[in-house]
N, CA, C and O atoms as a GROMACS GRO file, in nm:
protein
  312
    1MET      N    1   0.086  -0.118   0.000
    1MET     CA    2   0.000   0.000   0.000
    1MET      C    3   0.090   0.123   0.000
    1MET      O    4   0.187   0.130   0.075
    2ASN      N    5   0.056   0.221  -0.086
    2ASN     CA    6   0.132   0.344  -0.086
    2ASN      C    7   0.062   0.447   0.004
    2ASN      O    8  -0.050   0.426   0.050
    3CYS      N    9   0.129   0.559   0.026
    3CYS     CA   10   0.077   0.661   0.117
    3CYS      C   11  -0.054   0.722   0.068
    3CYS      O   12  -0.145   0.745   0.149
    4ASN      N   13  -0.066   0.749  -0.060
    4ASN     CA   14  -0.190   0.807  -0.111
    4ASN      C   15  -0.310   0.718  -0.082
    4ASN      O   16  -0.414   0.765  -0.037
    5LYS      N   17  -0.294   0.589  -0.106
    5LYS     CA   18  -0.402   0.493  -0.080
    5LYS      C   19  -0.430   0.486   0.070
    5LYS      O   20  -0.546   0.483   0.112
    6ALA      N   21  -0.324   0.484   0.151
    6ALA     CA   22  -0.342   0.475   0.296
    6ALA      C   23  -0.420   0.594   0.349
    6ALA      O   24  -0.514   0.577   0.428
    7ILE      N   25  -0.384   0.714   0.307
    7ILE     CA   26  -0.450   0.834   0.356
    7ILE      C   27  -0.597   0.836   0.314
    7ILE      O   28  -0.683   0.881   0.389
    8LYS      N   29  -0.626   0.786   0.194
    8LYS     CA   30  -0.765   0.781   0.148
    8LYS      C   31  -0.848   0.683   0.230
    8LYS      O   32  -0.970   0.700   0.240
    9GLU      N   33  -0.785   0.583   0.288
    9GLU     CA   34  -0.858   0.479   0.363
    9GLU      C   35  -0.869   0.507   0.512
    9GLU      O   36  -0.941   0.436   0.582
   10ILE      N   37  -0.801   0.609   0.562
   10ILE     CA   38  -0.800   0.635   0.707
   10ILE      C   39  -0.940   0.661   0.760
   10ILE      O   40  -0.976   0.610   0.866
   11SER      N   41  -1.020   0.739   0.690
   11SER     CA   42  -1.155   0.769   0.738
   11SER      C   43  -1.238   0.642   0.750
   11SER      O   44  -1.305   0.621   0.852
   12GLY      N   45  -1.234   0.558   0.649
   12GLY     CA   46  -1.306   0.431   0.654
   12GLY      C   47  -1.257   0.342   0.766
   12GLY      O   48  -1.336   0.272   0.830
   13TYR      N   49  -1.128   0.344   0.788
   13TYR     CA   50  -1.069   0.265   0.897
   13TYR      C   51  -1.122   0.313   1.031
   13TYR      O   52  -1.164   0.233   1.114
   14LEU      N   53  -1.122   0.444   1.052
   14LEU     CA   54  -1.170   0.499   1.178
   14LEU      C   55  -1.319   0.474   1.198
   14LEU      O   56  -1.366   0.459   1.311
   15ASP      N   57  -1.393   0.468   1.089
   15ASP     CA   58  -1.537   0.441   1.096
   15ASP      C   59  -1.568   0.292   1.107
   15ASP      O   60  -1.683   0.254   1.129
   16GLY      N   61  -1.467   0.207   1.090
   16GLY     CA   62  -1.488   0.062   1.095
   16GLY      C   63  -1.551   0.007   0.969
   16GLY      O   64  -1.617  -0.096   0.972
   17ASP      N   65  -1.529   0.077   0.856
   17ASP     CA   66  -1.594   0.039   0.731
   17ASP      C   67  -1.506  -0.040   0.634
   17ASP      O   68  -1.550  -0.068   0.522
   18LEU      N   69  -1.385  -0.076   0.672
   18LEU     CA   70  -1.297  -0.148   0.581
   18LEU      C   71  -1.314  -0.298   0.595
   18LEU      O   72  -1.339  -0.348   0.705
   19ASP      N   73  -1.299  -0.370   0.484
   19ASP     CA   74  -1.300  -0.515   0.495
   19ASP      C   75  -1.171  -0.558   0.564
   19ASP      O   76  -1.075  -0.482   0.571
   20GLU      N   77  -1.170  -0.678   0.615
   20GLU     CA   78  -1.058  -0.727   0.697
   20GLU      C   79  -0.923  -0.720   0.625
   20GLU      O   80  -0.823  -0.681   0.684
   21ALA      N   81  -0.920  -0.757   0.498
   21ALA     CA   82  -0.793  -0.757   0.424
   21ALA      C   83  -0.737  -0.616   0.412
   21ALA      O   84  -0.618  -0.594   0.436
   22LEU      N   85  -0.822  -0.521   0.375
   22LEU     CA   86  -0.778  -0.383   0.361
   22LEU      C   87  -0.740  -0.324   0.497
   22LEU      O   88  -0.643  -0.249   0.507
   23LYS      N   89  -0.816  -0.359   0.599
   23LYS     CA   90  -0.786  -0.314   0.735
   23LYS      C   91  -0.646  -0.358   0.777
   23LYS      O   92  -0.568  -0.278   0.830
   24HIS      N   93  -0.612  -0.484   0.754
   24HIS     CA   94  -0.481  -0.536   0.793
   24HIS      C   95  -0.370  -0.475   0.709
   24HIS      O   96  -0.260  -0.449   0.759
   25THR      N   97  -0.397  -0.450   0.582
   25THR     CA   98  -0.297  -0.388   0.495
   25THR      C   99  -0.269  -0.246   0.543
   25THR      O  100  -0.153  -0.205   0.550
   26LEU      N  101  -0.373  -0.171   0.576
   26LEU     CA  102  -0.355  -0.035   0.626
   26LEU      C  103  -0.282  -0.036   0.760
   26LEU      O  104  -0.191   0.044   0.781
   27GLU      N  105  -0.320  -0.123   0.850
   27GLU     CA  106  -0.253  -0.132   0.980
   27GLU      C  107  -0.105  -0.161   0.963
   27GLU      O  108  -0.022  -0.104   1.033
   28ALA      N  109  -0.071  -0.250   0.870
   28ALA     CA  110   0.070  -0.280   0.844
   28ALA      C  111   0.142  -0.156   0.794
   28ALA      O  112   0.254  -0.128   0.836
   29HIS      N  113   0.080  -0.082   0.704
   29HIS     CA  114   0.140   0.039   0.650
   29HIS      C  115   0.163   0.142   0.762
   29HIS      O  116   0.267   0.206   0.767
   30LEU      N  117   0.065   0.155   0.849
   30LEU     CA  118   0.076   0.253   0.957
   30LEU      C  119   0.186   0.219   1.057
   30LEU      O  120   0.236   0.307   1.126
   31THR      N  121   0.224   0.093   1.065
   31THR     CA  122   0.330   0.055   1.160
   31THR      C  123   0.468   0.100   1.113
   31THR      O  124   0.557   0.121   1.196
   32TYR      N  125   0.487   0.115   0.981
   32TYR     CA  126   0.620   0.154   0.934
   32TYR      C  127   0.627   0.291   0.869
   32TYR      O  128   0.736   0.341   0.841
   33CYS      N  129   0.514   0.354   0.844
   33CYS     CA  130   0.513   0.485   0.778
   33CYS      C  131   0.478   0.593   0.881
   33CYS      O  132   0.362   0.608   0.918
   34ASN      N  133   0.578   0.666   0.924
   34ASN     CA  134   0.555   0.769   1.026
   34ASN      C  135   0.463   0.880   0.976
   34ASN      O  136   0.381   0.931   1.053
   35HIS      N  137   0.474   0.916   0.850
   35HIS     CA  138   0.390   1.022   0.795
   35HIS      C  139   0.243   0.982   0.800
   35HIS      O  140   0.160   1.057   0.851
   36CYS      N  141   0.210   0.867   0.749
   36CYS     CA  142   0.070   0.822   0.749
   36CYS      C  143   0.019   0.798   0.890
   36CYS      O  144  -0.098   0.825   0.920
   37HIS      N  145   0.105   0.749   0.977
   37HIS     CA  146   0.064   0.729   1.116
   37HIS      C  147   0.031   0.863   1.181
   37HIS      O  148  -0.063   0.872   1.260
   38ALA      N  149   0.108   0.967   1.150
   38ALA     CA  150   0.080   1.101   1.204
   38ALA      C  151  -0.054   1.153   1.152
   38ALA      O  152  -0.129   1.214   1.228
   39VAL      N  153  -0.084   1.130   1.024
   39VAL     CA  154  -0.213   1.171   0.968
   39VAL      C  155  -0.326   1.095   1.039
   39VAL      O  156  -0.426   1.155   1.079
   40TYR      N  157  -0.309   0.965   1.054
   40TYR     CA  158  -0.408   0.883   1.124
   40TYR      C  159  -0.429   0.933   1.266
   40TYR      O  160  -0.542   0.951   1.311
   41ASP      N  161  -0.319   0.955   1.338
   41ASP     CA  162  -0.326   0.994   1.478
   41ASP      C  163  -0.392   1.131   1.495
   41ASP      O  164  -0.476   1.148   1.583
   42SER      N  165  -0.356   1.226   1.410
   42SER     CA  166  -0.416   1.359   1.422
   42SER      C  167  -0.564   1.356   1.383
   42SER      O  168  -0.645   1.427   1.443
   43THR      N  169  -0.600   1.275   1.285
   43THR     CA  170  -0.740   1.261   1.246
   43THR      C  171  -0.821   1.199   1.359
   43THR      O  172  -0.930   1.246   1.391
   44ARG      N  173  -0.767   1.095   1.418
   44ARG     CA  174  -0.835   1.029   1.530
   44ARG      C  175  -0.853   1.124   1.648
   44ARG      O  176  -0.959   1.129   1.709
   45LYS      N  177  -0.749   1.200   1.680
   45LYS     CA  178  -0.757   1.294   1.791
   45LYS      C  179  -0.857   1.406   1.763
   45LYS      O  180  -0.930   1.449   1.852
   46THR      N  181  -0.861   1.453   1.639
   46THR     CA  182  -0.957   1.556   1.601
   46THR      C  183  -1.100   1.506   1.618
   46THR      O  184  -1.185   1.577   1.671
   47ILE      N  185  -1.125   1.384   1.574
   47ILE     CA  186  -1.258   1.325   1.590
   47ILE      C  187  -1.292   1.310   1.738
   47ILE      O  188  -1.404   1.341   1.780
   48ASP      N  189  -1.196   1.264   1.817
   48ASP     CA  190  -1.220   1.249   1.961
   48ASP      C  191  -1.255   1.383   2.025
   48ASP      O  192  -1.348   1.391   2.106
   49LEU      N  193  -1.182   1.487   1.990
   49LEU     CA  194  -1.208   1.619   2.047
   49LEU      C  195  -1.345   1.671   2.003
   49LEU      O  196  -1.420   1.725   2.084
   50TYR      N  197  -1.375   1.654   1.876
   50TYR     CA  198  -1.503   1.702   1.823
   50TYR      C  199  -1.619   1.627   1.888
   50TYR      O  200  -1.719   1.688   1.925
   51CYS      N  201  -1.605   1.498   1.901
   51CYS     CA  202  -1.714   1.417   1.956
   51CYS      C  203  -1.730   1.437   2.106
   51CYS      O  204  -1.836   1.408   2.162
   52ASP      N  205  -1.625   1.485   2.171
   52ASP     CA  206  -1.632   1.511   2.314
   52ASP      C  207  -1.739   1.616   2.342
   52ASP      O  208  -1.811   1.607   2.442
   53GLY      N  209  -1.749   1.715   2.254
   53GLY     CA  210  -1.854   1.814   2.264
   53GLY      C  211  -1.840   1.917   2.374
   53GLY      O  212  -1.929   1.999   2.394
   54LYS      N  213  -1.730   1.913   2.446
   54LYS     CA  214  -1.710   2.010   2.553
   54LYS      C  215  -1.663   2.143   2.493
   54LYS      O  216  -1.574   2.147   2.407
   55LEU      N  217  -1.724   2.248   2.540
   55LEU     CA  218  -1.680   2.381   2.498
   55LEU      C  219  -1.579   2.433   2.598
   55LEU      O  220  -1.586   2.403   2.718
   56PHE      N  221  -1.485   2.510   2.549
   56PHE     CA  222  -1.389   2.571   2.639
   56PHE      C  223  -1.360   2.711   2.589
   56PHE      O  224  -1.367   2.738   2.469
   57SER      N  225  -1.329   2.797   2.680
   57SER     CA  226  -1.301   2.936   2.646
   57SER      C  227  -1.154   2.953   2.616
   57SER      O  228  -1.066   2.895   2.680
   58LEU      N  229  -1.128   3.035   2.515
   58LEU     CA  230  -0.991   3.070   2.484
   58LEU      C  231  -0.947   3.183   2.576
   58LEU      O  232  -1.028   3.267   2.615
   59PRO      N  233  -0.820   3.186   2.611
   59PRO     CA  234  -0.770   3.303   2.684
   59PRO      C  235  -0.794   3.428   2.599
   59PRO      O  236  -0.789   3.422   2.476
   60GLU      N  237  -0.820   3.540   2.664
   60GLU     CA  238  -0.857   3.663   2.594
   60GLU      C  239  -0.754   3.704   2.488
   60GLU      O  240  -0.793   3.746   2.379
   61ASP      N  241  -0.625   3.691   2.518
   61ASP     CA  242  -0.524   3.731   2.419
   61ASP      C  243  -0.527   3.640   2.297
   61ASP      O  244  -0.506   3.686   2.184
   62VAL      N  245  -0.552   3.512   2.317
   62VAL     CA  246  -0.562   3.419   2.205
   62VAL      C  247  -0.687   3.450   2.124
   62VAL      O  248  -0.684   3.450   2.001
   63HIS      N  249  -0.795   3.476   2.191
   63HIS     CA  250  -0.922   3.511   2.126
   63HIS      C  251  -0.903   3.634   2.037
   63HIS      O  252  -0.946   3.635   1.922
   64THR      N  253  -0.839   3.737   2.090
   64THR     CA  254  -0.817   3.861   2.016
   64THR      C  255  -0.726   3.836   1.895
   64THR      O  256  -0.756   3.883   1.785
   65ARG      N  257  -0.618   3.764   1.914
   65ARG     CA  258  -0.525   3.737   1.804
   65ARG      C  259  -0.593   3.654   1.695
   65ARG      O  260  -0.571   3.679   1.576
   66LEU      N  261  -0.674   3.560   1.733
   66LEU     CA  262  -0.744   3.476   1.636
   66LEU      C  263  -0.841   3.561   1.553
   66LEU      O  264  -0.845   3.548   1.430
   67HIS      N  265  -0.917   3.645   1.617
   67HIS     CA  266  -1.012   3.729   1.545
   67HIS      C  267  -0.940   3.827   1.453
   67HIS      O  268  -0.986   3.851   1.341
   68GLU      N  269  -0.830   3.883   1.497
   68GLU     CA  270  -0.753   3.974   1.412
   68GLU      C  271  -0.698   3.901   1.290
   68GLU      O  272  -0.700   3.954   1.179
   69ALA      N  273  -0.648   3.781   1.310
   69ALA     CA  274  -0.595   3.702   1.198
   69ALA      C  275  -0.706   3.667   1.099
   69ALA      O  276  -0.685   3.673   0.977
   70LEU      N  277  -0.823   3.632   1.150
   70LEU     CA  278  -0.935   3.601   1.061
   70LEU      C  279  -0.980   3.725   0.983
   70LEU      O  280  -1.010   3.715   0.864
   71LYS      N  281  -0.983   3.840   1.047
   71LYS     CA  282  -1.018   3.964   0.977
   71LYS      C  283  -0.920   3.992   0.863
   71LYS      O  284  -0.960   4.027   0.753
   72ARG      N  285  -0.789   3.977   0.891
   72ARG     CA  286  -0.687   4.000   0.788
   72ARG      C  287  -0.707   3.905   0.671
   72ARG      O  288  -0.699   3.946   0.556
   73LYS      N  289  -0.733   3.781   0.699
   73LYS     CA  290  -0.753   3.683   0.592
   73LYS      C  291  -0.875   3.717   0.508
   73LYS      O  292  -0.872   3.708   0.386
   74MET      N  293  -0.981   3.756   0.574
   74MET     CA  294  -1.103   3.791   0.501
   74MET      C  295  -1.081   3.914   0.414
   74MET      O  296  -1.134   3.921   0.303
   75GLN      N  297  -1.006   4.011   0.463
   75GLN     CA  298  -0.977   4.131   0.386
   75GLN      C  299  -0.888   4.100   0.266
   75GLN      O  300  -0.902   4.161   0.160
   76GLU      N  301  -0.797   4.005   0.281
   76GLU     CA  302  -0.709   3.964   0.172
   76GLU      C  303  -0.790   3.904   0.057
   76GLU      O  304  -0.755   3.921  -0.060
   77HIS      N  305  -0.897   3.835   0.089
   77HIS     CA  306  -0.978   3.766  -0.011
   77HIS      C  307  -1.096   3.848  -0.059
   77HIS      O  308  -1.173   3.802  -0.143
   78ALA      N  309  -1.113   3.969  -0.006
   78ALA     CA  310  -1.226   4.053  -0.047
   78ALA      C  311  -1.196   4.129  -0.173
   78ALA      O  312  -1.280   4.204  -0.222
   0.00000   0.00000   0.00000
């Protein structure tokens, strides 16, 4: 399995939608490919955080910097 194929299958793997052969092939690839394992790990963590559903407040300085950055980006594309 190459990296392009592995990355395309990560979502199905996390959802439990892969057949056994493809699942084992992807798992084998993830054991030796650090790049794909990082994509898998970050995707899994993102899903876990999103599904947790807990809201948290940003520190005021982070909140301000984020909004300023978003305003700049929106102005660049206007």
